[in-house]
N, CA, C and O atoms as a GROMACS GRO file, in nm:
protein
  488
    1MET      N    1   8.681   2.184  -1.413
    1MET     CA    2   8.576   2.187  -1.514
    1MET      C    3   8.634   2.251  -1.640
    1MET      O    4   8.694   2.358  -1.634
    2ASN      N    5   8.616   2.184  -1.753
    2ASN     CA    6   8.672   2.240  -1.875
    2ASN      C    7   8.584   2.351  -1.931
    2ASN      O    8   8.467   2.364  -1.896
    3LEU      N    9   8.644   2.431  -2.019
    3LEU     CA   10   8.577   2.549  -2.071
    3LEU      C   11   8.452   2.514  -2.152
    3LEU      O   12   8.352   2.585  -2.145
    4ALA      N   13   8.456   2.405  -2.227
    4ALA     CA   14   8.339   2.365  -2.306
    4ALA      C   15   8.219   2.338  -2.215
    4ALA      O   16   8.106   2.375  -2.248
    5LEU      N   17   8.243   2.275  -2.102
    5LEU     CA   18   8.134   2.246  -2.009
    5LEU      C   19   8.077   2.375  -1.951
    5LEU      O   20   7.956   2.385  -1.929
    6ILE      N   21   8.161   2.473  -1.926
    6ILE     CA   22   8.113   2.603  -1.878
    6ILE      C   23   8.024   2.668  -1.984
    6ILE      O   24   7.919   2.723  -1.952
    7TYR      N   25   8.066   2.662  -2.111
    7TYR     CA   26   7.984   2.716  -2.219
    7TYR      C   27   7.850   2.644  -2.229
    7TYR      O   28   7.745   2.707  -2.248
    8ILE      N   29   7.853   2.512  -2.216
    8ILE     CA   30   7.730   2.434  -2.223
    8ILE      C   31   7.635   2.473  -2.110
    8ILE      O   32   7.516   2.495  -2.133
    9LEU      N   33   7.688   2.482  -1.989
    9LEU     CA   34   7.603   2.517  -1.874
    9LEU      C   35   7.552   2.660  -1.885
    9LEU      O   36   7.439   2.689  -1.845
   10ALA      N   37   7.634   2.752  -1.938
   10ALA     CA   38   7.587   2.890  -1.961
   10ALA      C   39   7.473   2.891  -2.062
   10ALA      O   40   7.377   2.966  -2.046
   11ALA      N   41   7.484   2.809  -2.165
   11ALA     CA   42   7.378   2.800  -2.266
   11ALA      C   43   7.250   2.747  -2.204
   11ALA      O   44   7.141   2.798  -2.232
   12VAL      N   45   7.261   2.644  -2.122
   12VAL     CA   46   7.144   2.586  -2.056
   12VAL      C   47   7.079   2.688  -1.963
   12VAL      O   48   6.957   2.704  -1.963
   13LEU      N   49   7.160   2.757  -1.886
   13LEU     CA   50   7.107   2.856  -1.792
   13LEU      C   51   7.041   2.972  -1.867
   13LEU      O   52   6.932   3.017  -1.830
   14ALA      N   53   7.106   3.021  -1.972
   14ALA     CA   54   7.047   3.131  -2.050
   14ALA      C   55   6.917   3.087  -2.115
   14ALA      O   56   6.822   3.165  -2.121
   15SER      N   57   6.912   2.966  -2.162
   15SER     CA   58   6.789   2.914  -2.220
   15SER      C   59   6.676   2.913  -2.118
   15SER      O   60   6.564   2.954  -2.148
   16ALA      N   61   6.706   2.866  -1.998
   16ALA     CA   62   6.604   2.860  -1.893
   16ALA      C   63   6.559   3.000  -1.851
   16ALA      O   64   6.439   3.024  -1.836
   17VAL      N   65   6.653   3.090  -1.833
   17VAL     CA   66   6.617   3.227  -1.795
   17VAL      C   67   6.536   3.292  -1.907
   17VAL      O   68   6.437   3.360  -1.881
   18GLY      N   69   6.580   3.271  -2.030
   18GLY     CA   70   6.505   3.326  -2.144
   18GLY      C   71   6.362   3.275  -2.147
   18GLY      O   72   6.270   3.352  -2.173
   19GLN      N   73   6.343   3.147  -2.120
   19GLN     CA   74   6.208   3.090  -2.118
   19GLN      C   75   6.123   3.150  -2.006
   19GLN      O   76   6.004   3.175  -2.025
   20LEU      N   77   6.184   3.171  -1.891
   20LEU     CA   78   6.110   3.233  -1.779
   20LEU      C   79   6.066   3.375  -1.814
   20LEU      O   80   5.954   3.415  -1.782
   21VAL      N   81   6.153   3.450  -1.879
   21VAL     CA   82   6.118   3.587  -1.918
   21VAL      C   83   6.012   3.585  -2.028
   21VAL      O   84   5.921   3.667  -2.027
   22LEU      N   85   6.024   3.490  -2.122
   22LEU     CA   86   5.919   3.475  -2.224
   22LEU      C   87   5.784   3.444  -2.160
   22LEU      O   88   5.682   3.499  -2.200
   23LYS      N   89   5.785   3.356  -2.061
   23LYS     CA   90   5.661   3.320  -1.990
   23LYS      C   91   5.601   3.443  -1.923
   23LYS      O   92   5.480   3.462  -1.926
   24LYS      N   93   5.686   3.524  -1.862
   24LYS     CA   94   5.638   3.647  -1.798
   24LYS      C   95   5.570   3.737  -1.901
   24LYS      O   96   5.462   3.791  -1.876
   25GLY      N   97   5.633   3.753  -2.016
   25GLY     CA   98   5.576   3.838  -2.120
   25GLY      C   99   5.446   3.783  -2.176
   25GLY      O  100   5.350   3.858  -2.195
   26MET      N  101   5.442   3.655  -2.202
   26MET     CA  102   5.323   3.596  -2.261
   26MET      C  103   5.211   3.581  -2.158
   26MET      O  104   5.093   3.587  -2.194
   27GLY      N  105   5.247   3.561  -2.032
   27GLY     CA  106   5.146   3.548  -1.927
   27GLY      C  107   5.063   3.673  -1.911
   27GLY      O  108   4.946   3.666  -1.874
   28GLY      N  109   5.121   3.788  -1.940
   28GLY     CA  110   5.048   3.913  -1.931
   28GLY      C  111   4.955   3.940  -2.047
   28GLY      O  112   4.879   4.037  -2.044
   29MET      N  113   4.959   3.858  -2.148
   29MET     CA  114   4.875   3.879  -2.267
   29MET      C  115   4.745   3.802  -2.263
   29MET      O  116   4.658   3.823  -2.348
   30GLY      N  117   4.731   3.713  -2.168
   30GLY     CA  118   4.613   3.629  -2.165
   30GLY      C  119   4.627   3.516  -2.266
   30GLY      O  120   4.732   3.500  -2.328
   31VAL      N  121   4.522   3.440  -2.281
   31VAL     CA  122   4.523   3.325  -2.372
   31VAL      C  123   4.511   3.376  -2.516
   31VAL      O  124   4.420   3.452  -2.549
   32LEU      N  125   4.604   3.332  -2.600
   32LEU     CA  126   4.602   3.371  -2.741
   32LEU      C  127   4.562   3.252  -2.827
   32LEU      O  128   4.589   3.137  -2.792
   33THR      N  129   4.498   3.281  -2.939
   33THR     CA  130   4.462   3.179  -3.036
   33THR      C  131   4.508   3.226  -3.173
   33THR      O  132   4.483   3.340  -3.212
   34LEU      N  133   4.575   3.138  -3.244
   34LEU     CA  134   4.620   3.173  -3.378
   34LEU      C  135   4.508   3.150  -3.477
   34LEU      O  136   4.462   3.037  -3.496
   35ASP      N  137   4.466   3.257  -3.540
   35ASP     CA  138   4.372   3.246  -3.651
   35ASP      C  139   4.406   3.355  -3.751
   35ASP      O  140   4.459   3.460  -3.714
   36ALA      N  141   4.375   3.330  -3.875
   36ALA     CA  142   4.417   3.419  -3.983
   36ALA      C  143   4.370   3.563  -3.963
   36ALA      O  144   4.442   3.656  -3.997
   37GLY      N  145   4.253   3.581  -3.910
   37GLY     CA  146   4.198   3.715  -3.895
   37GLY      C  147   4.270   3.801  -3.792
   37GLY      O  148   4.268   3.923  -3.800
   38HIS      N  149   4.334   3.738  -3.695
   38HIS     CA  150   4.399   3.814  -3.588
   38HIS      C  151   4.549   3.795  -3.582
   38HIS      O  152   4.614   3.846  -3.490
   39LEU      N  153   4.605   3.724  -3.677
   39LEU     CA  154   4.747   3.689  -3.673
   39LEU      C  155   4.837   3.813  -3.669
   39LEU      O  156   4.933   3.818  -3.591
   40GLY      N  157   4.808   3.912  -3.751
   40GLY     CA  158   4.890   4.033  -3.754
   40GLY      C  159   4.890   4.105  -3.620
   40GLY      O  160   4.995   4.148  -3.573
   41GLY      N  161   4.774   4.117  -3.560
   41GLY     CA  162   4.764   4.184  -3.430
   41GLY      C  163   4.835   4.108  -3.320
   41GLY      O  164   4.900   4.166  -3.234
   42ILE      N  165   4.822   3.976  -3.324
   42ILE     CA  166   4.888   3.893  -3.223
   42ILE      C  167   5.040   3.905  -3.236
   42ILE      O  168   5.110   3.922  -3.137
   43LEU      N  169   5.089   3.895  -3.360
   43LEU     CA  170   5.234   3.907  -3.381
   43LEU      C  171   5.285   4.044  -3.338
   43LEU      O  172   5.394   4.054  -3.281
   44THR      N  173   5.208   4.149  -3.364
   44THR     CA  174   5.248   4.283  -3.322
   44THR      C  175   5.254   4.291  -3.170
   44THR      O  176   5.350   4.346  -3.115
   45ARG      N  177   5.154   4.237  -3.102
   45ARG     CA  178   5.155   4.237  -2.955
   45ARG      C  179   5.274   4.161  -2.900
   45ARG      O  180   5.340   4.205  -2.806
   46ILE      N  181   5.300   4.046  -2.960
   46ILE     CA  182   5.413   3.964  -2.913
   46ILE      C  183   5.545   4.035  -2.936
   46ILE      O  184   5.627   4.043  -2.844
   47MET      N  185   5.566   4.087  -3.055
   47MET     CA  186   5.696   4.145  -3.090
   47MET      C  187   5.719   4.285  -3.032
   47MET      O  188   5.829   4.339  -3.044
   48THR      N  189   5.617   4.343  -2.970
   48THR     CA  190   5.637   4.472  -2.904
   48THR      C  191   5.637   4.459  -2.752
   48THR      O  192   5.647   4.558  -2.681
   49ASN      N  193   5.624   4.337  -2.704
   49ASN     CA  194   5.626   4.314  -2.560
   49ASN      C  195   5.771   4.315  -2.512
   49ASN      O  196   5.852   4.234  -2.558
   50PRO      N  197   5.807   4.404  -2.419
   50PRO     CA  198   5.946   4.413  -2.375
   50PRO      C  199   5.999   4.284  -2.312
   50PRO      O  200   6.116   4.251  -2.328
   51TYR      N  201   5.914   4.212  -2.240
   51TYR     CA  202   5.958   4.085  -2.181
   51TYR      C  203   5.988   3.980  -2.288
   51TYR      O  204   6.084   3.904  -2.276
   52VAL      N  205   5.906   3.977  -2.391
   52VAL     CA  206   5.931   3.883  -2.500
   52VAL      C  207   6.062   3.918  -2.569
   52VAL      O  208   6.143   3.830  -2.598
   53LEU      N  209   6.084   4.045  -2.595
   53LEU     CA  210   6.208   4.086  -2.661
   53LEU      C  211   6.330   4.055  -2.574
   53LEU      O  212   6.432   4.008  -2.624
   54LEU      N  213   6.319   4.080  -2.444
   54LEU     CA  214   6.428   4.049  -2.352
   54LEU      C  215   6.452   3.898  -2.347
   54LEU      O  216   6.566   3.852  -2.350
   55GLY      N  217   6.345   3.822  -2.337
   55GLY     CA  218   6.357   3.676  -2.334
   55GLY      C  219   6.424   3.622  -2.459
   55GLY      O  220   6.509   3.533  -2.450
   56LEU      N  221   6.388   3.674  -2.575
   56LEU     CA  222   6.450   3.631  -2.699
   56LEU      C  223   6.598   3.670  -2.703
   56LEU      O  224   6.681   3.593  -2.752
   57ALA      N  225   6.632   3.787  -2.652
   57ALA     CA  226   6.772   3.830  -2.648
   57ALA      C  227   6.854   3.740  -2.557
   57ALA      O  228   6.966   3.702  -2.592
   58ILE      N  229   6.800   3.705  -2.442
   58ILE     CA  230   6.870   3.614  -2.350
   58ILE      C  231   6.887   3.477  -2.415
   58ILE      O  232   6.993   3.416  -2.406
   59TYR      N  233   6.783   3.432  -2.480
   59TYR     CA  234   6.787   3.303  -2.550
   59TYR      C  235   6.894   3.306  -2.659
   59TYR      O  236   6.966   3.208  -2.678
   60ALA      N  237   6.904   3.418  -2.731
   60ALA     CA  238   7.006   3.432  -2.836
   60ALA      C  239   7.147   3.427  -2.776
   60ALA      O  240   7.237   3.368  -2.836
   61CYS      N  241   7.166   3.488  -2.661
   61CYS     CA  242   7.296   3.480  -2.593
   61CYS      C  243   7.330   3.336  -2.557
   61CYS      O  244   7.444   3.293  -2.571
   62GLY      N  245   7.231   3.264  -2.512
   62GLY     CA  246   7.251   3.122  -2.482
   62GLY      C  247   7.290   3.044  -2.606
   62GLY      O  248   7.374   2.954  -2.599
   63THR      N  249   7.231   3.079  -2.718
   63THR     CA  250   7.264   3.013  -2.845
   63THR      C  251   7.410   3.040  -2.882
   63THR      O  252   7.478   2.952  -2.934
   64LEU      N  253   7.458   3.161  -2.855
   64LEU     CA  254   7.598   3.192  -2.882
   64LEU      C  255   7.691   3.103  -2.798
   64LEU      O  256   7.788   3.047  -2.850
   65PHE      N  257   7.661   3.088  -2.669
   65PHE     CA  258   7.740   2.999  -2.584
   65PHE      C  259   7.735   2.855  -2.638
   65PHE      O  260   7.836   2.785  -2.640
   66TRP      N  261   7.617   2.814  -2.681
   66TRP     CA  262   7.598   2.678  -2.733
   66TRP      C  263   7.684   2.655  -2.857
   66TRP      O  264   7.750   2.552  -2.869
   67LEU      N  265   7.685   2.751  -2.948
   67LEU     CA  266   7.763   2.737  -3.070
   67LEU      C  267   7.912   2.729  -3.040
   67LEU      O  268   7.985   2.651  -3.102
   68VAL      N  269   7.958   2.809  -2.945
   68VAL     CA  270   8.100   2.802  -2.906
   68VAL      C  271   8.131   2.666  -2.845
   68VAL      O  272   8.235   2.608  -2.872
   69ALA      N  273   8.040   2.616  -2.762
   69ALA     CA  274   8.060   2.484  -2.702
   69ALA      C  275   8.068   2.377  -2.810
   69ALA      O  276   8.153   2.287  -2.804
   70LEU      N  277   7.981   2.385  -2.910
   70LEU     CA  278   7.981   2.285  -3.018
   70LEU      C  279   8.110   2.287  -3.098
   70LEU      O  280   8.148   2.186  -3.158
   71SER      N  281   8.178   2.402  -3.100
   71SER     CA  282   8.306   2.408  -3.170
   71SER      C  283   8.416   2.334  -3.094
   71SER      O  284   8.524   2.310  -3.148
   72ARG      N  285   8.389   2.297  -2.968
   72ARG     CA  286   8.490   2.236  -2.883
   72ARG      C  287   8.468   2.089  -2.851
   72ARG      O  288   8.564   2.016  -2.824
   73VAL      N  289   8.341   2.042  -2.853
   73VAL     CA  290   8.312   1.905  -2.812
   73VAL      C  291   8.217   1.839  -2.911
   73VAL      O  292   8.153   1.905  -2.992
   74ASP      N  293   8.210   1.708  -2.902
   74ASP     CA  294   8.117   1.630  -2.985
   74ASP      C  295   7.973   1.664  -2.948
   74ASP      O  296   7.942   1.690  -2.832
   75LEU      N  297   7.889   1.664  -3.047
   75LEU     CA  298   7.746   1.688  -3.024
   75LEU      C  299   7.687   1.580  -2.934
   75LEU      O  300   7.601   1.609  -2.852
   76SER      N  301   7.733   1.457  -2.951
   76SER     CA  302   7.680   1.347  -2.870
   76SER      C  303   7.716   1.364  -2.722
   76SER      O  304   7.650   1.305  -2.635
   77TYR      N  305   7.818   1.441  -2.692
   77TYR     CA  306   7.853   1.473  -2.553
   77TYR      C  307   7.772   1.593  -2.505
   77TYR      O  308   7.718   1.591  -2.395
   78ALA      N  309   7.765   1.697  -2.587
   78ALA     CA  310   7.703   1.823  -2.546
   78ALA      C  311   7.551   1.816  -2.535
   78ALA      O  312   7.492   1.868  -2.440
   79TYR      N  313   7.488   1.751  -2.632
   79TYR     CA  314   7.342   1.759  -2.641
   79TYR      C  315   7.268   1.705  -2.520
   79TYR      O  316   7.167   1.765  -2.482
   80PRO      N  317   7.310   1.597  -2.458
   80PRO     CA  318   7.237   1.552  -2.339
   80PRO      C  319   7.232   1.655  -2.226
   80PRO      O  320   7.142   1.651  -2.142
   81PHE      N  321   7.327   1.747  -2.223
   81PHE     CA  322   7.325   1.851  -2.120
   81PHE      C  323   7.206   1.945  -2.136
   81PHE      O  324   7.164   2.010  -2.040
   82VAL      N  325   7.151   1.952  -2.256
   82VAL     CA  326   7.032   2.034  -2.279
   82VAL      C  327   6.918   1.988  -2.188
   82VAL      O  328   6.834   2.069  -2.148
   83SER      N  329   6.916   1.860  -2.155
   83SER     CA  330   6.810   1.808  -2.068
   83SER      C  331   6.817   1.868  -1.928
   83SER      O  332   6.719   1.860  -1.854
   84LEU      N  333   6.930   1.926  -1.892
   84LEU     CA  334   6.938   1.994  -1.762
   84LEU      C  335   6.839   2.110  -1.754
   84LEU      O  336   6.798   2.151  -1.646
   85SER      N  337   6.802   2.164  -1.870
   85SER     CA  338   6.705   2.273  -1.869
   85SER      C  339   6.572   2.226  -1.812
   85SER      O  340   6.498   2.306  -1.755
   86TYR      N  341   6.539   2.098  -1.826
   86TYR     CA  342   6.416   2.045  -1.767
   86TYR      C  343   6.421   2.057  -1.615
   86TYR      O  344   6.323   2.095  -1.551
   87VAL      N  345   6.536   2.023  -1.560
   87VAL     CA  346   6.552   2.028  -1.415
   87VAL      C  347   6.550   2.173  -1.366
   87VAL      O  348   6.485   2.205  -1.268
   88VAL      N  349   6.623   2.259  -1.436
   88VAL     CA  350   6.628   2.402  -1.400
   88VAL      C  351   6.487   2.460  -1.406
   88VAL      O  352   6.447   2.536  -1.317
   89MET      N  353   6.412   2.426  -1.512
   89MET     CA  354   6.277   2.481  -1.527
   89MET      C  355   6.182   2.427  -1.420
   89MET      O  356   6.094   2.499  -1.374
   90LEU      N  357   6.200   2.302  -1.381
   90LEU     CA  358   6.116   2.245  -1.276
   90LEU      C  359   6.135   2.324  -1.146
   90LEU      O  360   6.038   2.363  -1.082
   91VAL      N  361   6.260   2.346  -1.109
   91VAL     CA  362   6.290   2.419  -0.986
   91VAL      C  363   6.245   2.564  -0.998
   91VAL      O  364   6.184   2.618  -0.905
   92ALA      N  365   6.274   2.628  -1.111
   92ALA     CA  366   6.237   2.768  -1.130
   92ALA      C  367   6.085   2.786  -1.132
   92ALA      O  368   6.034   2.883  -1.077
   93SER      N  369   6.014   2.695  -1.194
   93SER     CA  370   5.868   2.703  -1.199
   93SER      C  371   5.808   2.691  -1.059
   93SER      O  372   5.710   2.757  -1.026
   94TRP      N  373   5.869   2.606  -0.978
   94TRP     CA  374   5.823   2.589  -0.840
   94TRP      C  375   5.855   2.714  -0.757
   94TRP      O  376   5.769   2.765  -0.685
   95LEU      N  377   5.978   2.763  -0.768
   95LEU     CA  378   6.021   2.877  -0.686
   95LEU      C  379   5.962   3.010  -0.732
   95LEU      O  380   5.917   3.090  -0.650
   96LEU      N  381   5.963   3.033  -0.862
   96LEU     CA  382   5.927   3.165  -0.914
   96LEU      C  383   5.782   3.177  -0.962
   96LEU      O  384   5.724   3.285  -0.956
   97LEU      N  385   5.726   3.066  -1.008
   97LEU     CA  386   5.590   3.072  -1.062
   97LEU      C  387   5.488   3.003  -0.972
   97LEU      O  388   5.370   2.996  -1.004
   98ASN      N  389   5.536   2.953  -0.857
   98ASN     CA  390   5.450   2.885  -0.760
   98ASN      C  391   5.371   2.768  -0.820
   98ASN      O  392   5.258   2.742  -0.780
   99GLU      N  393   5.433   2.699  -0.914
   99GLU     CA  394   5.368   2.582  -0.973
   99GLU      C  395   5.383   2.463  -0.878
   99GLU      O  396   5.483   2.452  -0.807
  100GLN      N  397   5.286   2.377  -0.878
  100GLN     CA  398   5.290   2.256  -0.797
  100GLN      C  399   5.372   2.150  -0.871
  100GLN      O  400   5.351   2.126  -0.990
  101ILE      N  401   5.465   2.089  -0.800
  101ILE     CA  402   5.554   1.989  -0.860
  101ILE      C  403   5.526   1.854  -0.794
  101ILE      O  404   5.538   1.841  -0.672
  102SER      N  405   5.490   1.756  -0.874
  102SER     CA  406   5.458   1.624  -0.820
  102SER      C  407   5.585   1.544  -0.792
  102SER      O  408   5.692   1.574  -0.844
  103LEU      N  409   5.570   1.442  -0.710
  103LEU     CA  410   5.682   1.353  -0.682
  103LEU      C  411   5.729   1.282  -0.808
  103LEU      O  412   5.848   1.254  -0.823
  104LEU      N  413   5.638   1.253  -0.898
  104LEU     CA  414   5.674   1.188  -1.023
  104LEU      C  415   5.765   1.278  -1.108
  104LEU      O  416   5.860   1.230  -1.169
  105ARG      N  417   5.736   1.407  -1.112
  105ARG     CA  418   5.823   1.502  -1.184
  105ARG      C  419   5.959   1.512  -1.118
  105ARG      O  420   6.061   1.519  -1.187
  106ILE      N  421   5.962   1.511  -0.987
  106ILE     CA  422   6.089   1.516  -0.915
  106ILE      C  423   6.170   1.390  -0.946
  106ILE      O  424   6.291   1.398  -0.970
  107ALA      N  425   6.105   1.274  -0.944
  107ALA     CA  426   6.173   1.149  -0.976
  107ALA      C  427   6.227   1.151  -1.119
  107ALA      O  428   6.340   1.107  -1.144
  108GLY      N  429   6.148   1.201  -1.211
  108GLY     CA  430   6.194   1.212  -1.350
  108GLY      C  431   6.315   1.302  -1.364
  108GLY      O  432   6.407   1.273  -1.440
  109SER      N  433   6.314   1.412  -1.290
  109SER     CA  434   6.428   1.504  -1.293
  109SER      C  435   6.552   1.439  -1.233
  109SER      O  436   6.664   1.463  -1.280
  110ALA      N  437   6.533   1.358  -1.131
  110ALA     CA  438   6.647   1.287  -1.072
  110ALA      C  439   6.708   1.191  -1.174
  110ALA      O  440   6.831   1.178  -1.180
  111VAL      N  441   6.624   1.124  -1.252
  111VAL     CA  442   6.674   1.034  -1.356
  111VAL      C  443   6.751   1.113  -1.461
  111VAL      O  444   6.856   1.069  -1.507
  112VAL      N  445   6.699   1.230  -1.499
  112VAL     CA  446   6.769   1.315  -1.596
  112VAL      C  447   6.906   1.354  -1.541
  112VAL      O  448   7.006   1.346  -1.612
  113LEU      N  449   6.911   1.397  -1.415
  113LEU     CA  450   7.039   1.434  -1.354
  113LEU      C  451   7.138   1.318  -1.354
  113LEU      O  452   7.257   1.336  -1.381
  114LEU      N  453   7.089   1.201  -1.323
  114LEU     CA  454   7.176   1.084  -1.324
  114LEU      C  455   7.230   1.058  -1.465
  114LEU      O  456   7.349   1.031  -1.482
  115GLY      N  457   7.145   1.067  -1.564
  115GLY     CA  458   7.188   1.048  -1.702
  115GLY      C  459   7.294   1.149  -1.744
  115GLY      O  460   7.393   1.112  -1.806
  116VAL      N  461   7.273   1.275  -1.710
  116VAL     CA  462   7.372   1.378  -1.745
  116VAL      C  463   7.503   1.352  -1.672
  116VAL      O  464   7.610   1.370  -1.730
  117LEU      N  465   7.495   1.311  -1.548
  117LEU     CA  466   7.616   1.279  -1.472
  117LEU      C  467   7.695   1.167  -1.539
  117LEU      O  468   7.817   1.174  -1.550
  118LEU      N  469   7.624   1.064  -1.582
  118LEU     CA  470   7.691   0.952  -1.649
  118LEU      C  471   7.757   0.997  -1.780
  118LEU      O  472   7.870   0.957  -1.811
  119ILE      N  473   7.688   1.079  -1.857
  119ILE     CA  474   7.742   1.126  -1.983
  119ILE      C  475   7.862   1.218  -1.960
  119ILE      O  476   7.959   1.214  -2.035
  120SER      N  477   7.855   1.301  -1.858
  120SER     CA  478   7.964   1.393  -1.830
  120SER      C  479   8.092   1.320  -1.792
  120SER      O  480   8.202   1.375  -1.807
  121ARG      N  481   8.081   1.199  -1.743
  121ARG     CA  482   8.196   1.120  -1.702
  121ARG      C  483   8.262   1.049  -1.820
  121ARG      O  484   8.371   0.994  -1.806
  122SER      N  485   8.198   1.052  -1.936
  122SER     CA  486   8.251   0.979  -2.051
  122SER      C  487   8.361   1.057  -2.121
  122SER      O  488   8.417   1.010  -2.220
   0.00000   0.00000   0.00000
């Protein structure tokens, strides 16, 4: 496996983990609605939530890996790997968040995996 692919996969994984941590932080806040009268308070709650801050930091680390990967390979090669985050999130949502996953979602993820496999061979 070449180094660029390792960077790409690290970026995808960090993105997925960052999203899971963001979900944890936002899930504890209840349902939010953006309106002008409460925008300042909502932003303060979001930006002082430790899970949100951690999730953003993890996401930023993933972005660093992504930028390094882009310095090594064509965007047309690298970008389809981002779709792996859909598969990672499907599995993580099922395992960690106890979400119900339909057969149609599983089939869609299989198609995504096949597509990434084909692109990785190019």
